[in-house]
C-alpha positions in Angstrom: 101.8 108.4 137.3 102.8 111.5 135.4 106.4 110.4 135.3 105.5 107.0 134.0 103.4 108.5 131.2 106.3 110.8 130.3 108.7 107.9 130.2 106.3 106.0 127.8 106.2 109.1 125.5 110.0 109.3 125.5 110.3 105.6 124.7 107.7 106.0 121.9 109.6 108.9 120.4 112.9 106.9 120.5 111.3 104.1 118.6 109.6 106.5 116.1 112.9 108.3 115.4 114.7 105.0 115.0 112.2 103.8 112.4 112.2 107.1 110.6 116.0 107.0 110.4 115.8 103.4 109.0 113.2 104.5 106.4 115.3 107.5 105.3 118.4 105.2 105.0 116.4 102.7 102.9 115.0 105.5 100.7 118.6 106.8 100.1 119.9 103.3 99.3 117.1 102.6 96.9 118.3 105.6 94.8 116.5 108.8 95.6 117.4 110.3 92.2 115.2 107.9 90.3 112.3 108.7 92.7 112.8 112.5 92.5 113.3 112.5 88.7 
């Protein structure tokens, strides 16, 4: 039971980090200088 919960957490973190990476890439592609200025 505990291991299954741990596996679910790991899977959730993998998905979260993947989406975060995509968001950062999109943010950089859209031109971060115009946003920061």
